C-alpha positions in Angstrom: -21.4 43.2 -80.0 -23.6 42.9 -82.4 -25.9 46.1 -83.9 -29.1 44.4 -81.6 -27.3 44.2 -78.6 -26.4 47.2 -78.8 -29.8 48.4 -79.9 -31.1 46.5 -76.7 -28.9 47.6 -74.0 -29.9 51.2 -75.1 -33.3 51.0 -74.6 -32.8 49.1 -72.0 -30.3 52.9 -71.0 -33.1 54.5 -71.9 -35.7 52.7 -69.4 -32.9 53.6 -66.7 -33.3 56.8 -67.7 -37.2 56.9 -66.9 -36.3 56.4 -62.7 -34.1 59.2 -62.8 -34.1 61.4 -59.6 -33.1 64.7 -61.2 -35.8 68.0 -59.1 -32.9 70.4 -59.4 -30.8 70.2 -62.3 -33.9 68.2 -64.9 -31.1 66.6 -66.8 -32.3 62.8 -66.6 -29.4 60.5 -67.5 -30.4 56.5 -67.8 -27.5 53.7 -68.0 -27.8 50.0 -69.3 -23.9 48.4 -68.3 -23.7 45.2 -69.7 -21.3 42.9 -67.2 -20.8 38.9 -67.1 -23.7 38.4 -69.9 -26.3 40.3 -67.7 -27.7 44.3 -68.2 -27.7 46.3 -65.3 -30.3 50.1 -65.1 -28.8 52.3 -63.5 -29.8 56.3 -63.4 -28.9 59.6 -61.9 -29.9 60.1 -58.2 -29.7 63.8 -57.7 -29.7 65.3 -53.9 -30.3 68.4 -52.6 -26.8 68.7 -50.9 -24.8 68.4 -54.5 -22.3 65.9 -53.9 -23.9 63.2 -52.5 -25.7 62.9 -56.0 -24.8 59.9 -58.5 -24.3 59.7 -61.4 -26.2 56.9 -63.7 -23.2 54.9 -65.0 -22.3 54.7 -61.4 -25.6 53.1 -60.3 -25.2 50.8 -62.5 -21.8 49.8 -61.7 -22.9 49.1 -57.7 -25.7 47.1 -58.8 -23.9 45.2 -60.6 -20.4 44.8 -57.8 -23.2 44.0 -55.1 -25.0 41.2 -57.5 -21.1 40.0 -58.1 -20.4 41.0 -61.7 -16.8 41.7 -62.0 -16.7 41.9 -66.1 -17.6 44.2 -67.9 -18.1 44.4 -71.2 -20.4 47.9 -72.4 -22.4 50.1 -71.0 -24.8 52.6 -72.9 -26.2 56.3 -72.0 -28.8 58.0 -72.5 -30.0 62.1 -70.8 -31.1 65.4 -71.5 -33.0 67.4 -70.2 -37.4 66.5 -69.3 -38.5 64.2 -71.5 -36.1 63.5 -74.6 -32.3 63.2 -74.5 -30.6 66.1 -76.3 -27.6 64.7 -77.6 -24.8 61.8 -76.9 -22.9 62.2 -73.2 -20.4 60.7 -72.2 -19.4 59.5 -68.5 -18.4 62.1 -66.6 -14.3 61.6 -65.5 -15.1 59.9 -61.9 -17.6 57.3 -63.7 -15.1 56.6 -66.4 -12.3 55.8 -63.5 -14.8 53.5 -61.7 -15.6 52.1 -64.9 -12.4 51.0 -66.1 -11.9 49.1 -62.1 -13.8 46.1 -63.6 -13.0 46.7 -67.8 -10.6 46.0 -70.1 -9.7 48.8 -72.3 -11.8 47.8 -75.6 -14.8 48.2 -73.2 -17.6 49.7 -75.5 -18.6 52.9 -74.0 -22.2 54.1 -76.3 -23.3 57.7 -75.6 -27.0 56.9 -77.4 -30.2 59.6 -78.3 -31.6 56.8 -79.1 -31.9 53.1 -80.2 -30.8 55.2 -83.6 -28.6 57.5 -82.8 -25.5 56.3 -80.8 -21.9 57.1 -80.7 -19.7 53.6 -79.8 -16.1 54.8 -78.1 -13.6 52.4 -76.3 -12.7 52.9 -72.5 -9.0 53.7 -73.3 -10.0 56.6 -75.9 -12.4 57.7 -73.0 -9.5 57.2 -70.1 -5.9 56.5 -71.8 -4.1 57.4 -68.7 -6.2 56.4 -66.3 -4.9 55.0 -62.7 -5.2 51.4 -62.3 -3.8 49.0 -59.3 -0.1 48.8 -61.6 0.3 52.1 -59.6 -0.9 50.9 -55.8 1.7 48.4 -57.1 4.8 50.4 -57.7 4.2 52.8 -54.3 4.5 49.8 -52.6 7.6 48.4 -54.2 9.8 52.1 -53.3 
C-alpha cells in the first residue's frame, strides 16, 4: 500500500469512530477495511449486556462480507476515550481470528492515532498460530 492509501484508510477509520456507540466505556473505536478494492467502515457498538457488544473491526468485516467481499487487503483502526484517539490500538483476539478467515497472513493491520502517527503490522505477526480451515480438515480425516 502507498502512504496515500494508508492515510486514506486511517481517515475513513477516524470518520467511522465518530459514529461509535460507546455510552458505557466511552472508548470509541473506528475501523476501515480494504476488501476487494473497496473500503468498509465499522465502529464499536456497546450494549448494556456487555457480551452483546461488537468491536469496530468485526462490524467492518461483517458489513464487507454481507456486501459480498471475500478478500481482505488491509484494515486501519483508531480509538480512544472521548474525542481524541489516545494511542495506536490493535484488534482483540476474536477480531484477529475473524480477520484471518478472509485474509492471508500478509494483510496489513494499521493501528493509528491519526493519519501521520500510526504503526503497521502483518496479520501473521498479530496472530501467529490462528485457527484455520486446515485444522477442520485434519480433524475430519482422523
